[in-house]
C-alpha positions in Angstrom: -16.4 22.9 -92.4 -16.3 23.2 -96.2 -19.9 22.0 -97.4 -19.7 18.7 -99.4 -22.4 18.5 -101.8 -23.5 14.5 -102.5 -25.3 13.5 -105.3 -27.5 10.7 -106.2 -27.6 9.7 -109.9 -30.8 9.5 -111.3 -31.5 8.1 -115.0 -33.1 11.9 -116.1 -31.6 14.1 -113.5 -29.1 14.5 -110.7 -30.6 14.9 -107.4 -29.0 17.2 -105.3 -28.8 16.2 -101.4 -28.7 18.9 -98.0 -25.6 20.0 -97.0 -24.4 19.8 -93.6 -25.0 23.4 -92.9 -28.9 22.7 -93.9 -29.3 20.0 -92.1 -28.1 21.4 -89.1 -30.3 24.5 -89.4 -33.2 22.4 -89.9 -32.7 20.7 -86.4 -31.7 24.2 -85.0 -35.6 25.2 -86.5 -37.2 21.8 -85.0 -35.3 22.5 -81.7 -36.3 25.7 -81.2 -39.4 24.8 -82.0 -39.5 21.7 -79.4 -38.1 24.1 -76.2 -40.2 27.2 -76.9 -43.1 24.3 -76.4 -41.5 22.6 -73.3 -38.0 23.3 -72.5 -37.8 21.3 -69.5 -35.6 18.5 -71.2 -32.6 21.2 -71.8 -30.5 23.3 -69.9 -30.8 27.0 -70.9 -26.8 27.0 -71.3 -27.3 24.4 -73.6 -30.6 26.0 -75.8 -27.2 28.2 -76.6 -25.3 25.9 -77.2 -27.2 24.5 -79.7 -28.4 27.4 -81.3 -24.9 29.3 -81.4 -22.1 26.3 -81.9 -21.9 24.9 -85.3 -19.7 21.7 -84.1 -21.8 20.5 -81.4 -24.4 20.2 -83.5 -23.0 19.0 -86.7 -21.8 16.2 -85.0 -25.0 14.7 -84.0 -25.6 15.1 -88.1 -22.5 13.2 -89.0 -22.2 10.8 -86.5 -23.1 7.8 -88.9 -24.4 9.8 -91.6 -27.7 10.4 -89.2 -28.6 13.7 -90.9 -30.7 16.1 -89.4 -33.8 13.3 -88.2 -31.7 11.0 -86.3 -29.1 14.0 -85.2 -31.9 15.5 -83.9 -32.8 12.4 -81.6 -29.4 12.5 -81.1 -28.9 15.4 -79.8 -32.2 15.7 -77.6 -30.8 12.7 -75.9 -27.8 14.1 -75.3 -29.4 17.2 -73.8 -31.7 15.2 -71.4 -28.6 13.7 -70.3 -26.6 16.7 -69.7 -29.5 17.7 -67.4 -30.2 14.9 -66.2 -26.4 14.8 -64.5 -26.5 18.7 -63.9 -23.4 18.9 -66.1 -23.6 22.8 -65.2 -23.7 21.9 -61.8 -20.9 20.4 -61.2 -18.3 21.7 -58.5 -15.1 19.9 -58.4 -15.0 20.6 -54.3 -17.4 17.2 -54.3 -14.4 15.2 -55.2 -12.4 14.5 -52.5 -8.8 15.5 -52.6 -7.4 11.9 -52.6 -8.5 11.8 -55.8 -7.3 14.5 -56.8 -3.4 13.6 -56.0 -4.1 10.2 -57.7 -4.8 11.5 -61.0 -6.9 8.6 -62.5 -7.8 11.0 -65.7 -6.1 14.3 -66.4 -6.4 17.0 -69.3 -2.6 17.6 -70.8 -0.2 19.0 -73.1 -1.3 18.3 -76.7 0.3 15.8 -79.7 2.4 16.7 -82.5 -0.6 18.1 -84.4 -2.0 19.7 -81.5 -4.7 18.0 -79.9 -5.7 17.6 -76.7 -4.5 14.7 -74.9 -6.7 13.1 -72.3 -4.7 10.5 -70.0 -6.0 7.1 -68.0 -3.8 5.5 -65.3 -5.2 2.3 -65.4 -3.5 1.4 -61.3 -5.4 4.6 -60.2 -8.4 2.7 -61.2 -10.6 3.7 -58.0 -13.6 0.8 -57.3 -14.8 3.2 -54.0 -18.5 2.4 -54.0 -19.9 4.9 -52.2 -17.7 7.9 -54.2 -18.5 6.2 -57.5 -20.8 9.1 -58.5 -18.6 11.5 -57.6 -15.9 10.1 -59.2 -17.6 9.9 -62.8 -18.9 13.2 -62.8 -15.8 14.3 -62.1 -14.3 12.2 -65.3 -17.9 13.5 -67.1 -16.2 16.8 -66.7 -13.3 16.3 -67.8 -14.0 14.7 -70.9 -16.7 17.9 -71.6 -13.7 20.0 -70.8 -11.5 18.8 -73.6 -13.9 18.4 -75.8 -14.9 21.8 -75.9 -11.2 23.2 -75.8 -11.3 21.4 -79.0 -14.5 21.6 -80.1 -14.0 19.6 -83.6 -13.8 16.5 -85.2 -10.7 14.6 -84.2 -9.5 16.9 -82.0 -8.7 15.1 -78.7 -7.1 11.7 -78.1 -7.4 9.0 -75.2 -4.0 7.9 -74.0 -3.9 5.0 -71.2 -1.5 4.0 -69.3 -1.9 0.3 -69.1 1.7 0.2 -66.6 1.5 -2.6 -63.7 -2.4 -3.2 -64.8 -3.3 -6.6 -65.4 -7.2 -8.3 -65.9 -7.7 -8.1 -62.3 -7.2 -4.9 -61.6 -8.6 -3.1 -65.0 -11.8 -1.3 -64.7 -13.4 -2.7 -67.0 -16.8 -0.7 -66.0 -15.1 2.8 -65.6 -13.5 1.8 -69.5 -16.8 1.2 -71.0 -18.8 4.0 -68.7 -16.1 6.2 -70.2 -16.5 4.8 -73.9 -20.1 4.8 -73.6 -20.5 8.7 -72.8 -18.0 9.8 -75.4 -19.9 7.7 -78.5 -23.9 9.1 -77.3 -22.4 12.5 -76.3 -19.0 13.6 -77.4 -19.0 11.6 -81.1 -16.1 12.4 -83.5 -14.2 14.6 -80.7 -12.0 11.7 -80.5 -9.2 11.1 -83.0 -7.2 8.0 -81.8 -6.4 5.8 -78.4 -3.0 4.9 -77.7 -2.7 2.0 -75.0 0.7 2.3 -73.1 2.9 -0.4 -70.9 0.0 -3.0 -72.1 1.6 -6.6 -70.1 1.2 -9.8 -72.9 -1.2 -10.7 -70.7 -3.3 -7.7 -70.8 -3.0 -7.3 -74.8 -4.7 -11.2 -75.1 -7.7 -9.4 -73.7 -7.6 -6.4 -76.0 -11.3 -7.2 -77.6 -12.2 -5.5 -74.1 -10.7 -2.3 -75.2 -11.6 -2.1 -78.7 -14.4 -0.3 -78.0 -12.1 2.9 -78.3 -11.7 4.1 -81.4 -8.3 4.4 -83.3 -7.0 2.5 -80.5 -3.1 1.1 -81.1 -0.8 -0.6 -78.3 2.3 1.8 -78.1 5.8 1.3 -76.5 7.3 4.6 -75.4 9.0 5.2 -78.9 5.6 4.9 -81.0 4.3 7.0 -78.0 6.3 9.8 -78.8 5.9 9.1 -82.5 2.4 11.0 -81.3 3.9 12.9 -79.0 6.8 15.0 -78.3 8.8 13.9 -75.3 8.7 17.4 -73.7 4.7 16.8 -73.6 4.7 13.5 -72.3 4.3 12.9 -68.0 7.3 11.5 -66.4 5.7 8.3 -65.4 5.5 7.3 -69.1 9.3 8.0 -69.9 8.5 12.0 -71.0 10.1 15.2 -69.8 7.1 17.7 -69.1 7.6 19.6 -66.2 3.7 21.1 -66.5 2.2 19.2 -63.1 -0.6 16.6 -64.1 -1.3 16.6 -60.3 -4.0 19.5 -59.8 -5.9 19.6 -57.0 -8.6 22.8 -56.6 -8.3 25.0 -53.5 -10.3 24.5 -50.9 -11.0 20.4 -51.8 -12.0 17.9 -49.2 -10.1 14.8 -48.1 -11.6 11.5 -47.9 -11.9 11.7 -44.0 -13.9 15.1 -44.6 -16.2 14.3 -46.9 -16.8 10.7 -45.0 -18.3 12.4 -42.2 -20.6 14.0 -44.5 -21.4 10.1 -45.6 -21.7 8.9 -42.3 -18.4 7.2 -42.5 -16.0 6.5 -40.0 -12.7 6.9 -39.7 -12.4 2.4 -39.7 -13.9 2.5 -43.0 -12.1 5.5 -45.1 -9.0 3.8 -44.0 -10.1 0.5 -45.8 -11.3 2.2 -48.5 -8.2 4.1 -49.0 -5.6 1.4 -48.0 -5.3 -0.4 -51.8 -4.0 3.7 -53.0 -2.2 4.4 -49.9 1.4 3.9 -51.9 0.5 6.1 -54.8 -0.6 8.8 -52.4 2.5 11.5 -52.6 2.8 14.6 -50.6 0.7 17.7 -51.0 3.8 19.3 -51.7 4.7 17.6 -55.2 0.8 18.8 -56.3 -0.4 21.8 -57.8 -3.2 24.1 -56.3 -5.4 25.6 -58.6 -8.7 27.7 -58.9 -11.7 25.2 -59.0 -12.6 26.9 -62.0 -9.8 25.1 -64.2 -12.1 21.8 -63.5 -14.9 23.6 -65.1 
């Protein structure tokens, strides 16, 4: 990133402000001093990330023109959060196989500018309280992966498929969770958000969705202005052959994980009932190494 010097005009002289690089250096110095004094707030892997990944630090400096002081506060909150949720300890096999088959959120092929894409399927929103924490852990890791791959300002985007989604089945809590996570811990990472297939009724509640950056409602032709058809999944009219239903090898079913959660078969049946029609045969999915999701 080029260094841009900003100047403040003074009646007698020009005062040169610090560059982004200088703010980053200052922030890293404060961070290392605090880490050496008490490292409990930060994972060792994230310590290395702060000291070696320029964008990871500079995003907090540049966000809302924070500078090094507010940027440091924001970075520290992010590091505390990453350790609290066990970002580096998550394992894909904690999530039921059925969720991978439904693919409520997945990263996919890039747009025309080479930006990574993260798709959210409104109809596949899973309101399953007992699995909520595992589902959210999975979503966070999807966001973390697509953001880490781009590792630059505006390097990825949200694509929300609202086809068949009405106000009654919009998971507002999930959308708010994703927004809060990205805003607080992955600032400046997203370039835009496209909402595809939204009904006129859903558009009337667009205020609920304007929490997402640079939001735009699109039809199929408009979607293809951003992403080539050969990179768009089939359920949105694309021709991409890459399988978005990816299952980590060794994933357990809801019934198998249900036993660990003291759920009997009837309880699991009831939990899965709203999604039965969307559960395709496993032969239509791609089995991948669990590390694919990390």
